C-alpha positions in Angstrom: 1.1 0.3 14.3 1.7 2.8 11.5 2.5 6.5 11.8 1.1 10.0 11.3 3.1 13.0 10.3 2.6 16.7 9.8 5.0 18.9 7.8 5.5 22.7 7.6 6.7 24.2 4.3 7.1 27.9 3.5 4.6 28.9 0.8 7.3 31.0 -1.0 9.7 28.0 -1.4 8.4 27.4 -5.0 6.9 24.0 -4.2 3.8 24.1 -6.3 3.4 20.4 -6.9 0.9 18.7 -4.6 3.4 16.0 -3.7 6.5 18.2 -3.2 8.0 17.3 0.1 11.2 19.4 -0.1 12.3 22.2 2.1 10.0 21.2 4.9 10.1 20.4 8.6 8.2 17.3 9.8 6.9 16.0 13.1 6.3 12.3 13.0 4.4 10.2 15.6 4.6 6.4 15.5 3.6 3.8 18.1 5.0 5.6 21.1 7.3 8.5 20.0 7.2 11.9 18.4 10.3 13.0 16.6 11.5 16.0 14.5 12.6 15.3 10.9 13.5 17.5 7.9 14.0 17.3 4.2 16.2 20.0 2.7 15.4 19.4 -1.0 12.6 17.7 -2.9 14.4 14.4 -3.2 12.6 11.1 -3.5 13.7 9.9 -0.1 12.2 9.8 3.4 12.8 12.9 5.5 15.9 12.7 7.8 16.0 12.6 11.6 16.9 16.1 12.8 19.9 16.0 15.1 18.4 18.8 17.1 15.0 17.6 18.4 12.8 20.7 19.1 9.6 19.0 20.2 8.3 20.0 23.6 5.8 18.0 25.8 5.4 15.1 23.4 2.5 12.7 24.1 1.3 9.8 22.0 -1.9 7.9 22.9 -3.6 5.0 21.1 -7.2 3.9 21.5 -9.6 1.9 19.3 -6.9 1.6 16.6 -6.4 5.4 16.4 -3.2 7.3 17.2 -3.4 10.8 18.8 -0.2 12.9 19.0 0.1 16.1 21.0 3.2 18.3 21.1 4.4 21.9 21.1 7.3 23.6 19.5 8.8 27.1 19.7 7.7 29.3 16.7 11.4 29.9 16.0 13.8 27.1 17.2 17.1 28.7 16.1 18.0 25.4 14.4 20.4 26.6 11.7 21.5 23.1 10.8 18.2 21.9 9.3 16.6 25.3 9.0 13.4 24.5 11.0 10.6 26.5 9.6 9.7 29.7 11.5 6.0 29.1 12.1 5.0 32.8 12.0 5.3 32.8 8.2 2.6 31.6 5.8 2.9 27.8 5.7 1.7 24.9 3.5 0.7 22.1 5.8 1.7 18.6 4.6 0.3 15.4 6.2 0.8 11.6 5.7 -0.2 8.5 7.5 -0.1 4.7 7.3 -2.2 2.1 9.0 0.7 -0.3 9.4 4.5 -0.4 9.3 7.1 1.9 10.6 8.0 5.5 9.7 10.2 4.6 6.8 7.3 2.9 5.1 5.9 4.8 2.0 2.5 6.3 2.7 1.2 5.8 -0.9 -1.8 8.0 -1.5 -2.6 8.5 2.2 -1.2 12.1 2.1 -2.1 15.6 1.2 -1.5 19.3 1.8 -3.5 22.5 2.6 
């Protein structure tokens, strides 16, 4: 089990710290689902499930202990509740993973950004 996640954060949000997770939109894939999450501020909490799921064509496959997630999403979702990131702007890409446990399990140092 475990999960993989990718996050999108506007470069100009002032999040200079390598571990700053705030003001970001997340896509999380676990054993058999892909879901849309968000974190409005840099709080020390797990991102929250977005009430408006904007993922299109989700597909999760597992083989040889590896998880592969495929999905698409509109560049601009119009989601004003959680302020989904408009992906035409310059973005910081955040990622995290675990090798066991569920989505709410802390990823430890298995994370990064580019």
